[in-house]
N, C-alpha and C positions, 0 to 999 in steps of 0.2 A: 169854787168860781172859776170863770174864764176871764182872762186878761188879754188885752193887746199891748204889745210893746212895739214902739216905733223908733228905731235907731236913727239919729240925725246929728252926725258928727260935723263940726264946724269947719274943718280943714279941707274941703273939697278942692282938688286942684285943677281938674279939667274944666269944670264949670263953677267958678268961685261962687260961694254962698247959694248953691243951688237948691238947698233944702228950703229957703225962704225967699228965693227969687220969685217974681210974679209969673204965675202961669195961668192965663186966661182969666185974669181978674182977681186971683187969690194967691197967697203964698203957696208955694208947691206942697208943702207939708200939710196945709189945710185940707187938701183934697183927701188924703189918707185919713186924717182925723175925723173929718165929716163922715166918710163912709162907714168908719168903724162906730161911730155914734148912731147913725141911722140904722145900722144892722140890727141893734138890739142884742148882739151876741155877747157883749162884754160888760163885766161888772166894773172894770176899770180900764182906762185907755192912758197908757203911760209913754212919755217920750223920754228917751235916754240920750242926753247930749252933753258935751263938754263946753257948750257955747251959750252964754247968758242971753244973747239976742235971740237965738232959736228957742231957748226956754220961754222967753217972754212971748214970742209969737204963738208958740204951741199952746200956752195957757190961755191966751186971748181967743184961741179957736176951740177951746173946751177940753184939752188934754191935761193930764197931770205931769208935773215935773217934781217929784217928791225928793229927788237928790240929783246932783250933778255927776256925770260920769268921770271917773278918775283918769288921770293923764295916761297911765299905763294901758288903758283900754281905748285910747283915742288917736292912735297912730295909724299909719297907712297899712299896717301889716296885721292888725288884729281882725279876726274873723267875726262875722255876724253871730255865729253860734256862741262864741265866748262872751260877746256883749249881752246877748239876750240871757244866757245863763247866769250872768252877774246880776241882772235885775231880778230874775226869777228867784234867785237865792235870797236877795234882800227882802222881797215881798213875803217869802216863806218865813224869813227871820221875824217879820212883824206878827206872825200868828195866823197867817192866811191859810186856807185850804184851797189848793189849785187843782182843777181838773185838766185844764189845757191852757196853753200859752201860745198866742198867735203873734208872729213877727209880721208886721206890715212895713213895707218899705216906705220911706219918706217920699221918694220920687216915683210914686205909683199913682198918678191921677186917674188912671183908667181901671183901677180895682173896683169891683162892684159887689154889692151886698149879696146877691145870688152866689157868686163864686165863693165868697167867704163862708156862706152857709154850706155849700157843697164841700168845701174843704174840711169843716168840722164834722159833716156827716161821714165823710170818707175816713177821717181819723178814728171815728167811733164805730166803724164797720167791721173792724177786726183788731187783732193785736198789733196795731201799728205804733211806731214811735213818732213818726211825722206824716204829715200830708201837706202837699204844696201844689201851687198852680204851675202847670207846664204848657208849652205849645210846641208844635212840630216845626222842624226846620223847613224852609221853603224849597230846598233842593236836597236830593240824597247826599248825605255826608260821605258814603262810601265811594262816591265818584268825585270827591274833592281832591284838590292838589295845591301845592305851594310853588312859589317862585323861589328859585335857588339864587345864591349869590352871583352865579354865572349868568343869570337872566333866563335860563330855561325853566320849564315846568317839571314837577315831579309829583306823581300821585301818592296820597297817603296810603291808599289800599289799591295797589296796582293789580292785585288779584281779581278785582272787580271791574276791570276796564271793559270786559265783554258782557258783563251781567246787565240785564235790562233793568231800567229804573223801577218798573212795576214789581220786580222780583226781589228788590231789596227791602229790608225792614224799615219801618217808619222810625225816624230818630226824633227825640224830644229834647228841649232844653228848658231850664227854669224860666218862667215867665217874668221873674223879678217883681212880684206883686206881694205875695204873702206865703207864710209857712206856719201851719199849725204843729205844735209838738207837745209832748208829754214833759212836765217839769223836770223830771229826773234826766231825760234825754238832753235837754238844753244844759242843765247843770254839769252833767258828765261829759259834755261835748261830743255826743255821739254824731257820727257823720250823717248828713241829710241824704245824700245821694247813695243810697244803699238798700239792700233787700228788706230792711225793716220799715221802709217808708212806702207810701202809696201817693198817688197823685190825681188831680183833677185837670181835665184837658180844657184849655181856654182857646178860642178860635184866635188864629194868627193875626187877624185884623184888629182885635182888641188888646194887642200886647205891644208895648214898646218900652224897652229898657232905655233908661236915660243916664248915660255916662259921658257923652261928648256933646259938643255944640251941635254936631250933625244930628244926633239922637233928639236933642231938644227941638230943633227946627222941624224934624219930621213929626215929633209929637204934637207940635202946634198946628201942623197941617191936618193931622188926623183928628184933633180934638173936637172941631164941630160936630162931626158925625158920631164919634164915640161917646162924648158927653151927653149928647142928645139922646142916644139909645140907652144911656145909663140913668137918665133922669126918670 
């Protein structure tokens, strides 16, 4: 069977309680749960959390919370791979046979059914350990620079100062929506951004990672158009 795992820790610092904060009329996590349900891709939809209020909200919107996340997997330094691997192992210990496990982020209101389906198709298209949603950077990263402590600027890749933008390769980043993986890959903590992974490209206008208040406000501005297209 295929399962969805939605990590939703209670200790968000930059946006307090962001996983259950109201976003366009629903708790933020409800958007991910509902999309997973509507997709029909999953035999079980599981939320992993250390927070009883989040657990209660998740269950009201149709997800399972079969166990609470232990404290050692709930601090600021624990990675998503470790968290998903922990739940995957617990489900296997119950005697389940898993084909694929999809991590869906709790703060991904713009994730849609077609992209989830494309992700599973990509995972099954070859000998891949992971398949995840990506989008391209809006500007060439090879022309990027930083401000130094002295106030001047310094290129990260000065060798490309004279390279035309159209001659530079397209760079992508994680869309922050979902990641399909094989059970053993999650459990073993295999790195997602590696040659054993493939990706599906999501248009930049449908992607908004939500980590800061500015991200949240931008997502609210984009929501009417994106959620209408998603419906």
